[in-house]
C-alpha positions as CSV (number, residue, x, y, z in Angstrom):
1,M,-90.7,-8.0,111.8
2,S,-87.6,-9.7,110.4
3,K,-88.8,-9.2,106.8
4,L,-89.1,-5.5,107.5
5,K,-85.6,-5.3,108.8
6,A,-84.2,-7.1,105.8
7,L,-86.1,-4.8,103.5
8,E,-84.7,-1.8,105.3
9,I,-81.1,-3.2,104.8
10,A,-81.8,-3.8,101.1
11,K,-83.0,-0.2,100.7
12,E,-79.9,1.1,102.5
13,H,-77.8,-0.8,99.9
14,N,-80.0,0.3,96.9
15,A,-80.9,-3.4,96.4
16,N,-84.0,-5.4,95.7
17,F,-85.4,-7.8,98.3
18,A,-86.8,-11.3,98.0
19,T,-87.8,-14.0,100.5
20,I,-86.9,-17.5,99.6
21,G,-88.1,-20.5,101.7
22,V,-86.1,-23.7,101.7
23,G,-87.7,-26.8,103.1
24,I,-85.6,-29.9,103.6
25,S,-88.4,-32.5,103.8
26,W,-88.1,-35.4,101.4
27,S,-91.6,-34.7,100.3
28,A,-92.2,-31.5,98.3
29,R,-95.8,-31.4,99.5
30,K,-94.7,-31.7,103.2
31,G,-92.0,-29.1,102.7
32,F,-94.4,-26.7,101.1
33,S,-97.0,-27.2,103.8
34,H,-94.3,-26.6,106.5
35,L,-93.2,-23.3,104.9
36,E,-96.8,-22.1,104.6
37,K,-96.7,-21.7,108.4
38,F,-94.2,-18.9,108.1
39,G,-96.1,-16.7,105.7
40,T,-95.6,-15.8,102.1
41,F,-92.3,-16.2,100.2
42,D,-91.3,-14.9,96.8
43,E,-89.8,-18.3,95.9
44,I,-89.8,-21.7,97.6
45,M,-87.5,-24.7,97.1
46,V,-88.8,-28.0,98.7
47,G,-88.4,-31.7,98.3
48,R,-85.4,-34.0,98.1
49,S,-84.2,-33.3,101.7
50,W,-80.6,-32.0,101.9
51,F,-80.2,-32.7,98.1
52,N,-82.5,-29.9,97.0
53,T,-81.2,-26.9,95.1
54,G,-82.0,-24.5,97.9
55,A,-80.1,-26.5,100.5
56,R,-77.1,-26.6,98.2
57,I,-77.2,-22.9,97.4
58,Y,-78.0,-21.5,100.8
59,I,-76.9,-24.0,103.4
60,H,-74.1,-26.1,101.9
61,T,-71.7,-24.7,99.3
62,D,-72.6,-21.7,97.1
63,I,-72.4,-19.2,100.0
64,P,-69.5,-20.1,102.2
65,T,-70.5,-20.6,105.9
66,D,-69.4,-22.4,109.0
67,T,-73.1,-23.4,109.8
68,K,-73.6,-26.1,107.2
69,G,-76.5,-28.3,108.0
70,S,-78.0,-26.0,110.6
71,V,-81.8,-25.5,110.6
72,P,-83.7,-23.4,111.1
73,Q,-81.8,-20.3,109.9
74,I,-82.3,-16.9,108.3
75,L,-79.7,-15.8,105.8
76,L,-79.3,-12.3,104.5
77,A,-77.2,-12.3,101.4
78,F,-76.3,-10.0,98.6
79,R,-75.8,-11.0,95.0
80,N,-75.1,-9.1,91.8
81,V,-77.6,-9.5,89.0
82,L,-76.5,-8.4,85.6
83,Y,-79.5,-8.1,83.3
84,E,-79.2,-7.7,79.6
85,S,-82.2,-7.1,77.4
86,R,-82.0,-8.4,73.9
87,P,-84.6,-8.0,71.1
88,I,-85.7,-11.7,71.3
89,K,-84.4,-13.0,74.6
90,N,-83.7,-11.6,78.1
91,K,-80.5,-12.8,79.8
92,Y,-79.2,-12.4,83.3
93,K,-76.2,-13.6,85.3
94,I,-75.9,-13.9,89.0
95,S,-72.5,-13.4,90.6
96,N,-70.7,-12.3,93.8
97,K,-72.9,-14.0,96.3
98,T,-71.9,-12.8,99.7
99,E,-73.4,-13.4,103.1
100,Y,-74.4,-10.3,105.0
101,A,-75.7,-12.0,108.2
102,R,-76.9,-15.4,109.2
103,F,-79.0,-16.3,112.2
104,K,-79.1,-20.0,113.1
105,G,-81.3,-21.7,115.7
106,L,-84.3,-20.4,117.4
107,D,-82.4,-18.2,119.9
108,E,-80.6,-16.2,117.2
109,I,-83.7,-16.0,115.1
110,K,-85.7,-14.6,118.0
111,Q,-83.0,-12.1,118.7
112,F,-83.0,-11.0,115.0
113,V,-86.8,-10.7,115.0
114,F,-87.2,-8.9,118.3
115,Q,-84.0,-6.8,118.9
116,S,-83.3,-3.9,116.7
117,D,-79.5,-4.1,117.2
118,S,-79.2,-7.8,116.3
119,L,-77.7,-7.0,112.8
120,K,-74.9,-4.8,114.3
121,Y,-73.1,-7.8,115.8
122,K,-73.8,-10.1,112.9
123,S,-73.1,-8.0,109.8
124,N,-69.7,-8.0,108.1
């Protein structure tokens, strides 16, 4: 249900949608196995605990938040992707990462999944 809501929001903003799973287990294998329980993802980032790239980007610093270190959580974010096609090489740049909504802890995640108005009080 939550993926469908996120997809609907992306369509409203004329944006693409991707699911990214971040696992904070030290073991990449254990992190991957844990994320498999939640369905399919377009990308996954696992291993190295809180030092992995996904934790840095989505939990710690790259998208400002007051919920650092909180798991589990669902983050809905927008980012601009500038794509330039060249004859030999494709190039893209990601900028302006902004948080649309963040649901932390099981209670907030359940509300997001099961209540249709949950984004109204969370969105900026």
